[in-house]
C-alpha positions, 0 to 999 in steps of 0.5 A: 386023203386020209386026213381031215381039214379044219376050216375056216383057216386064218393066218394066225393058225399057221404059226401056232401049235397045239403044244402052245397051250401046254406051257406058260404064256410067257414062254409061248408068247416069246416062241411065237414072236420068234416064229413070226420074226423068222417068217418075215426074215425068210420072206424079205431077207434076200430081197433086202440084201439085193436092194441094199447091195445094188441100190443103196450101198451107202446104208452099209457101214464102212468096215462091213462094206469093205468086207462085202466088196472084197468077198464079191471080187471076181464074182461075174454076176450081179447080186440079184442073179447071184441070189436068184441062182442060190435060191433056186439051187436051195429049192432043188436041193430041198425037194431032192432031200424030201424025195430021198429015203430017210436014211440018206436024205439028211446026210445028202442035205448037209453034205450037199449044202456044204459041198455046193456052197464051198465049191461055189465060193471057191469057183467064184460064182457067189460071194461068201456073204451071199451063202450066209444070207441064203443059209439064214433065210432057209433056216428061217423058213424051217421055223414055221410049224405049218409046211403049207405056209412055209412053202407059200412064203418060199415061193413068194421070195422069187417075185419079190426078188425080181421086183427088188432087182428091177426097182430096189427098195421101191420094188420091195415095198411095192411087192409087199404092198401087193402081197398084203393087199391080196392077203387082206382080201382073202376069206376062208369060208366067209371068215377074213383070212387075217382075222382077228387082226383085220378086221381088228378084234381086241378079244381075239388078239389075246391068242395071236402073236402072243398067248395070254394066260388061259384064264383070260381066254374064256370066250370062243373066237367071235369071227366064227359066230359060235352058238356057245360064246363061252368055253367050258371051264372046270366049274361048269362041268358039275359036282362030279368034276374032281377039278372043281374048287368046291370039291375034293377027292378023298378016299376014292370019292368026291366029298364037299368041303 
């Protein structure tokens, strides 16, 4: 492979980008929260839809329940089979567009989704609300910056969907507990995969879901056991640094104030 791998890898790194450190912390923190919400949304939305529709319809408001019932009239499959088939179709279509030439891949994905979704609804195989749920779930998976993290969450949707179809909310909660227990047991080159959230490190939380101002991020991550605990700052670079506060650049040279 012509690429390099940065180790150790932690969960927080997969929804962060290098551009996060070029913007103000308020905007970056808001964008990171949106990414995390989209990530969780893409994981549990289909299972949550199946659990509410199949086992707990009393949680749906009356007006919304009437709309869902009218939309599902004539659909021959239960909700779990319907969602499973649509998820499988979306994964096949996504993989096909990746392997197609770029000139036709984008057009194929848009046309394929529109044609297949509309044809499936008109043929009575799926309900319109199911198409909307699957579309929102797919959009949420695209909000993850790292492809390897997104594909992992996409694959986890299927076992969660099966467990939810069998046990309802209990299956969804049980599946999430199993996934959470597995993730908490992982280590990447000796570093806990969920650090600095587990084990908890308040200093490291400044650069996880939110990003604190850069002048608060003076220490390197403690879980990496760095030799130099402090990051390099402008004033640490010596008198030749034009960014140092005690020097100004005047007439092509550095002079003291």
